[in-house]
N, C-alpha and C positions, 0 to 999 in steps of 0.2 A: 413515280409513286409505287410502293410495294403493295400488292394485294394481300391483305391480312387473312390468316386462317383462324377460324374459330372451331375448337373441338366440341362438337355438338353432343350435349348431355355427357360430356367427358369422353366421347369416342364410343358411341353406342354400338357400333358393329365390331368393336375390339374387346370391350369389357362391359359388364352389366351397367346399364345406363344410370347416370346420376348416383353411382355407388362410390364409397370411399376409395376402392381400388381404381376406378376410372379417373377420379380426380387426382389421386396420388400419381398415377402414371402420366396423366396430361401435364401435371406440374413439372415433369421432367422433360417435356417436349419443347422445341423452339417455336411453338405457336404463339400468336399474339393474343388470342382470346380463348376463354372457356365458356361455353354456353350451358345454362341450366335453367330450371323452372322452379317457381316458388308458389306454394299454396299455404293458406292458414290452417291451423288446427282449431279444434273447438275451444281450447283454452288460450288461444291467442299467440301461439308460437308460429314461427315461419319455417316450414319444412321444404326440402328440396326433393321434388318428385314430379314427373311429367304429367301423368294423368290426374284428373280430378277424383278418380276412384283408385282403390288399392289393388284391385283384382289382377290386372295384367302383370304388374311388376313386383308384387309382394305376395306373401302367403296370407294376407288379410283380405277383407271384403268391405265394400261400401265406400261412401264418399270420404275423402281425406278429412274434410272439414267437420265430419260428424264424430271424430275421435279426438281425445286428448293426447298430448304428446307422450305421456307415460305409457299409453297403450300402443301408440305407433312405434315407439322405441323398441318394443319387443318383437316387431315383425321382421322377417327376413326378406331381403331383396333377392328375387329369383336369379340364379346364375352367378351370385356373388361369392359363393363359398361361405355363406353364413353371416354376411355383413348386414347392417341395418341402414336405414335412410339417415340422412344428415340434416341438422338444422342449418339455416342460412349462416349463422355465426360460425359454425364448424367449417363450412366451405370457405368462408373468408379467411379463416385461420390457415387453411391449407395453402391458399394462393398469396397470402400477404407477403411471405418472404420472396416471392417471384416477381417478375415484371409482367405477368400475364393479366390482361384486363378481364374483368368479370362481365359476361354478357347475360344479363338476368332477365328472363322472361316472366312477366307478371301474368299468371294464368287465370282462367275463369273457373267458376264452379260448375256443378252439374248443368247439363243442357246449354252450355256455353254462356251462362248468365254471369256477368261480372260479380265478384264478391262485393258486398256492400261496403261503403265507407266505414272505417278508415283504412281499408286494406292497402290501397296504393300508397297512402301516406305512411302507413306502418312499415312497408317495405323500404321506402326512402329513408325513414328515420333509422331503421336498423343498419342500413348501409352507411349512413352518416355516422352513427355511433361506432361502427367498426372502422371508421377512418378510411373508407374505400370508395366514397361517392365519386371522387375525381378519377377513379380507376374502374368505373362501372358504366356499362352501356345498358340502359333500360329499354326493353322491348315488349311489345304486346301486339296481338292481332286485333285488339279493340282500340281504335283510335282515341276514344274517350278516355280509356285507361292511361294511355301514354300522356295525353294532355293533362289529366288529373295529377299524375305523378310529377310532372314538370312544375306544378304549382307548389310543390312541397320541397323542392331542391333541384339543383342543376347538376345532373350527372355529366360524365365525360361526353356522352352522346345519348340521344334517344332515337328510337327507330320504330316506325309503324310497320309491322309485318303484314303484308297484304295477301290475303287468301286468294288463290287463283280465281275463284268464282266472283269475288269482288272486282278484281282487275278486269275480268271479262264482262261482267254485268254493267259496270258504270263507265268503263274505259279508262285508259291510262291518264288522259288529260284531267278527268274528274278526280282520280286518285291523287294526282299531283296537287290539284287545287285544294283538296281537302287537307292534305298534309300542311301546305303553306298556311291555310286559314287557321290551323290549330297550333302553329309554331313548332311543328315537328320537322327537324331538319334532314331526316334520312328515311328512305324507303328500303324495306327488305322484300324482294320479290322472289317467287318460286323460281328456282334455277332454270327449269326447262322453258320458262316464259321470257327469259332474258335473251335479247339479241342486240345487235348494234344500234338499230333505231330506238329501241326502248331505253338503252343506256344513255344515248345522246339526248333524248327528250328529257330524261330526269336530270341530267347534268345541266342542260340548258336552263332548266327551271331553278338552278342553284341548290339542288338537293343532292345529298349523298346517296349512293346506291350500293346495295348488297344483295347477295343471293342466299337462299336457304334450300336445304335438302339436296346438297350437291355431293353425292356419295359414289358415283361411278367415275372411272378414269376420264371418260369423254366429257362428262359434265364439269369435272374439276378443271380440265384443260380449257373448257369454254370460259370459265370464270377468269382464268389467267389471261386468255386471249382478249376478253372484253375489258380487262383492267378494272373490274369492280373494286370497291373499297375493301370489301370483306365478304367471305362466304362461310356458311356453317357446313360442316361435314362430319358424318359418323366415322369417316376413315381419315383422320388427320395424318396417319402414316403415308397414305397415298398422296395426299396433298403436299406434304413436306417433300416427298421424293420427287414429285413433278417440279416443284419450285426450285429444288436444288439443281435439277438438270437444266433449268432455264437460266 
């Protein structure tokens, strides 16, 4: 089995994260997946940006969900050379001609509170309407959000991204049990917490296993050595070079 590479936020250590440039360049790479994040606007659009607020990555301020798309479209993404954020539909348009799978994270709002219904169903509906649901992996750090999304459509895969504190506080066995109880077939664990016993335990439970935040050469090598299904990385170039050598 080939360990798949997901270009995280379009390759956030190479280009401005979640930017048109990052996605256009990722679309040219032989990676299997592109990871990005979705928030709702005040007027019901779905925009691709990581944070729930605008301040870190744009010249705007405040919560994403407090602004209409007409206002957000005027903002500039920092480090992008003047580019604006994209709508989910626009990101789908970039990758539709490729074979790259969309790895879509359904984000939370301010203070990590999930957006109210029907946000998860709106995301699924949009990907369905774009004809990309069978090429989309839906992910979230909120188990309930993943489970809710699955009620509205069946993506290629769904993944519960497990925060390190959750994994430590309740233990791996409880994480596995919760995923199985909610019908979520795959876990995404923080790369530094992945080791052979952890991978073996997850696989024994019949779940898929992936790693996230794998940005150094040593951590990328560990993902390949462990044989995880997929890992996200801000340096897809490093990951591809390592895989080519193997």
